[in-house]
Kinemage of the C-alpha trace (Angstrom):
@kinemage 1
@onewidth
@group {chain A} dominant
@subgroup {mainchain}
@vectorlist {calphas} color= white
{ca met a 1} P -0.067 0.014 0.078
{ca gly a 2} L 2.945 2.428 0.355
{ca his a 3} L 3.337 4.978 2.961
{ca gln a 4} L 0.578 7.210 1.978
{ca leu a 5} L -3.113 6.799 2.840
{ca pro a 6} L -5.100 5.528 -0.123
{ca ala a 7} L -7.484 7.957 -1.845
{ca leu a 8} L -10.688 6.712 -0.080
{ca ala a 9} L -8.932 6.560 3.335
{ca leu a 10} L -7.760 10.176 2.855
{ca val a 11} L -11.442 11.353 1.817
{ca leu a 12} L -12.860 9.649 5.012
{ca ala a 13} L -10.106 11.089 7.186
{ca leu a 14} L -10.563 14.534 5.707
{ca phe a 15} L -14.339 14.231 6.026
{ca gly a 16} L -14.035 13.555 9.605
{ca met a 17} L -11.213 15.901 10.363
{ca ser a 18} L -13.063 18.780 8.567
{ca leu a 19} L -15.702 18.505 11.472
{ca phe a 20} L -13.073 19.627 14.003
{ca leu a 21} L -11.502 22.419 12.013
{ca pro a 22} L -12.600 25.957 12.753
{ca ser a 23} L -13.501 27.865 9.531
{ca ser a 24} L -11.463 30.874 10.395
{ca arg a 25} L -8.081 29.071 10.870
{ca ala a 26} L -7.225 25.528 10.139
{ca gln a 27} L -5.134 23.531 12.336
{ca ala a 28} L -3.838 20.052 12.110
{ca pro a 29} L -6.163 17.595 13.736
{ca thr a 30} L -4.880 15.447 16.673
{ca glu a 31} L -4.248 11.665 16.364
{ca tyr a 32} L -7.247 11.015 18.290
{ca gln a 33} L -9.512 13.309 16.141
{ca val a 34} L -8.231 11.254 13.198
{ca lys a 35} L -8.978 8.087 15.044
{ca ala a 36} L -12.385 9.255 16.053
{ca ala a 37} L -13.219 10.051 12.430
{ca phe a 38} L -12.156 6.589 11.352
{ca leu a 39} L -14.352 4.974 14.169
{ca tyr a 40} L -17.351 6.995 12.963
{ca asn a 41} L -16.771 5.991 9.353
{ca phe a 42} L -16.256 2.331 10.236
{ca ser a 43} L -19.994 2.304 11.047
{ca lys a 44} L -20.649 3.005 7.394
{ca phe a 45} L -18.425 0.244 5.888
{ca val a 46} L -19.324 -2.658 8.204
{ca glu a 47} L -22.631 -4.638 8.054
{ca trp a 48} L -24.072 -6.194 11.325
{ca pro a 49} L -26.435 -9.075 11.507
{ca gln a 50} L -30.091 -8.280 10.964
{ca ile a 51} L -31.642 -6.966 14.184
{ca ser a 52} L -35.358 -6.950 15.244
{ca ala a 53} L -37.431 -3.767 14.481
{ca glu a 54} L -37.382 -2.912 18.204
{ca ala a 55} L -33.638 -3.071 18.582
{ca gly a 56} L -33.407 -1.037 15.351
{ca arg a 57} L -34.855 1.842 17.323
{ca glu a 58} L -32.060 1.579 20.074
{ca pro a 59} L -28.952 3.799 19.732
{ca phe a 60} L -25.858 2.615 17.770
{ca val a 61} L -23.270 2.518 20.497
{ca ile a 62} L -19.536 3.088 20.234
{ca gly a 63} L -17.949 1.930 23.457
{ca val a 64} L -14.587 2.965 24.799
{ca leu a 65} L -13.088 0.334 27.039
{ca gly a 66} L -10.541 1.622 29.550
{ca thr a 67} L -9.300 5.113 29.682
{ca asp a 68} L -10.769 7.508 27.162
{ca pro a 69} L -7.894 9.016 24.967
{ca phe a 70} L -10.236 10.951 22.749
{ca asp a 71} L -10.720 13.953 25.039
{ca gly a 72} L -14.138 14.657 23.879
{ca ala a 73} L -13.348 14.467 20.066
{ca leu a 74} L -15.524 11.253 19.688
{ca glu a 75} L -18.572 12.785 21.299
{ca glu a 76} L -18.163 16.028 19.358
{ca leu a 77} L -17.715 14.144 16.045
{ca ile a 78} L -20.918 11.955 16.396
{ca gln a 79} L -23.209 14.634 17.984
{ca gly a 80} L -26.442 14.732 15.950
{ca lys a 81} L -25.405 11.844 13.616
{ca ser a 82} L -26.673 8.406 13.048
{ca ala a 83} L -25.430 5.169 11.635
{ca asn a 84} L -27.576 2.545 9.826
{ca gly a 85} L -30.500 4.775 10.721
{ca arg a 86} L -29.857 4.696 14.513
{ca lys a 87} L -28.788 7.657 16.550
{ca leu a 88} L -25.146 7.456 17.667
{ca met a 89} L -24.082 7.440 21.237
{ca ile a 90} L -20.701 6.871 23.126
{ca arg a 91} L -20.589 4.760 26.122
{ca lys a 92} L -17.607 4.508 28.585
{ca leu a 93} L -17.033 0.905 29.610
{ca arg a 94} L -15.443 -0.590 32.576
{ca thr a 95} L -15.831 -4.178 31.535
{ca ala a 96} L -15.898 -6.332 28.441
{ca asp a 97} L -19.127 -7.695 29.493
{ca glu a 98} L -20.571 -4.161 29.079
{ca ala a 99} L -18.940 -4.079 25.539
{ca arg a 100} L -21.145 -6.950 24.407
{ca asn a 101} L -23.897 -4.401 24.062
{ca cys a 102} L -22.159 -2.164 21.683
{ca gln a 103} L -21.738 -2.258 18.006
{ca ile a 104} L -18.153 -0.940 17.931
{ca val a 105} L -15.750 -1.150 20.851
{ca phe a 106} L -12.549 0.809 20.950
{ca ile a 107} L -9.930 -0.686 23.316
{ca gly a 108} L -7.153 1.753 24.226
{ca leu a 109} L -3.539 1.483 25.312
{ca ser a 110} L -4.708 1.642 28.949
{ca glu a 111} L -5.800 -1.921 28.377
{ca ser a 112} L -2.727 -3.205 26.865
{ca lys a 113} L -2.218 -5.859 29.816
{ca arg a 114} L -5.879 -7.091 29.642
{ca phe a 115} L -6.887 -6.864 26.039
{ca arg a 116} L -6.584 -10.575 25.407
{ca gln a 117} L -8.986 -11.287 28.399
{ca his a 118} L -11.284 -8.626 26.964
{ca leu a 119} L -11.263 -10.297 23.514
{ca glu a 120} L -12.064 -13.706 25.139
{ca arg a 121} L -15.013 -12.100 27.024
{ca met a 122} L -16.381 -10.425 23.888
{ca lys a 123} L -15.997 -13.752 21.819
{ca gly a 124} L -19.272 -14.626 19.926
{ca ala a 125} L -20.679 -10.972 20.233
{ca ser a 126} L -21.366 -9.132 16.986
{ca val a 127} L -19.079 -6.245 17.905
{ca leu a 128} L -16.556 -4.569 15.836
{ca ile a 129} L -13.471 -4.593 17.991
{ca val a 130} L -11.059 -1.668 17.199
{ca gly a 131} L -7.895 -0.748 19.182
{ca glu a 132} L -4.435 0.590 19.043
{ca ile a 133} L -2.466 -2.184 20.805
{ca pro a 134} L 0.219 -4.175 19.117
{ca gly a 135} L -0.913 -7.843 18.574
{ca leu a 136} L -4.627 -6.915 18.657
{ca val a 137} L -5.581 -8.242 15.310
{ca glu a 138} L -3.547 -11.324 15.750
{ca ala a 139} L -5.197 -12.155 18.916
{ca gly a 140} L -8.737 -11.780 17.409
{ca gly a 141} L -9.512 -8.090 17.284
{ca met a 142} L -10.913 -6.791 13.873
{ca ile a 143} L -9.052 -3.440 13.323
{ca asn a 144} L -5.989 -1.938 15.020
{ca phe a 145} L -4.689 1.565 14.472
{ca leu a 146} L -1.139 2.082 13.616
{ca val a 147} L 0.727 5.429 13.401
{ca leu a 148} L 3.405 5.283 10.752
{ca glu a 149} L 5.403 8.411 9.483
{ca asn a 150} L 2.890 10.585 11.411
{ca ser a 151} L -0.141 9.148 9.583
{ca val a 152} L -2.986 7.013 11.082
{ca his a 153} L -3.298 3.644 9.325
{ca phe a 154} L -4.996 0.601 10.322
{ca glu a 155} L -4.796 -3.204 9.946
{ca ile a 156} L -7.741 -5.537 9.580
{ca asn a 157} L -8.476 -9.203 10.631
{ca ala a 158} L -11.440 -9.985 8.302
{ca glu a 159} L -11.726 -13.492 9.617
{ca ala a 160} L -12.261 -12.318 13.119
{ca ala a 161} L -15.056 -9.989 11.852
{ca arg a 162} L -16.701 -12.818 9.926
{ca glu a 163} L -16.601 -15.034 13.191
{ca ala a 164} L -18.477 -12.376 14.894
{ca gly a 165} L -21.112 -12.245 12.248
{ca leu a 166} L -19.897 -8.816 10.758
{ca gln a 167} L -19.241 -8.164 7.131
{ca ile a 168} L -16.418 -5.525 6.324
{ca ser a 169} L -16.964 -3.771 2.962
{ca ser a 170} L -14.363 -4.610 0.386
{ca arg a 171} L -13.733 -0.870 -0.055
{ca leu a 172} L -12.627 -0.713 3.732
{ca leu a 173} L -10.632 -3.986 3.431
{ca ser a 174} L -8.758 -2.399 0.430
{ca leu a 175} L -7.562 0.408 2.738
{ca gly a 176} L -6.170 -1.808 5.579
{ca arg a 177} L -2.563 -2.768 5.957
{ca asn a 178} L -1.692 -6.351 6.823
{ca val a 179} L -5.238 -7.490 6.170
{ca arg a 180} L -5.642 -11.104 7.549
{ca ser a 181} L -8.311 -13.543 6.486
{ca asp a 182} L -7.692 -15.798 9.242
{ca arg a 183} L -5.693 -15.955 12.648
{ca ser a 184} L -2.732 -17.611 10.936
{ca gly a 185} L -1.963 -14.451 9.290
{ca lys a 186} L -2.834 -15.403 5.685
{ca lys a 187} L -4.001 -12.641 3.507
{ca pro a 188} L -7.452 -13.118 1.720
């Protein structure tokens, strides 16, 4: 993929980042503003299993497990927005059991020592597990952020997503680095 973000990733990141930039003077978005924009956009490129009409009226929940590194950027970004026709909401999580009720869960660096236990607790839930911890996708997480040459990239484990009943768009898969189709590290 090279060291630059592919065109679609750049568009997604710029769209999300533009929400943070004041019109009078542009400033570079922070790493976590970019990650927040990606989290929001992941909701558009992943399909979750069919849900009941009643559940379809409940909010689309993005959970943050552990210490929240976003400093309000995620809440600001999703304010007034929806995903799959459902109002977006952010939930701060203390346990992986709480994460099972989310559509997307972000596992931050504060959970580096416990992320494998969290993954085990969320196994079988239709939750897109996103993080920023080395080894996350190899251990069964679906998307892991990487910062390379001052740019935010991500790697994907499509097989882990399929095992959770999620379907990641081929457009999103084409943007990921080190895309894995199974836990052995083989590419699709």
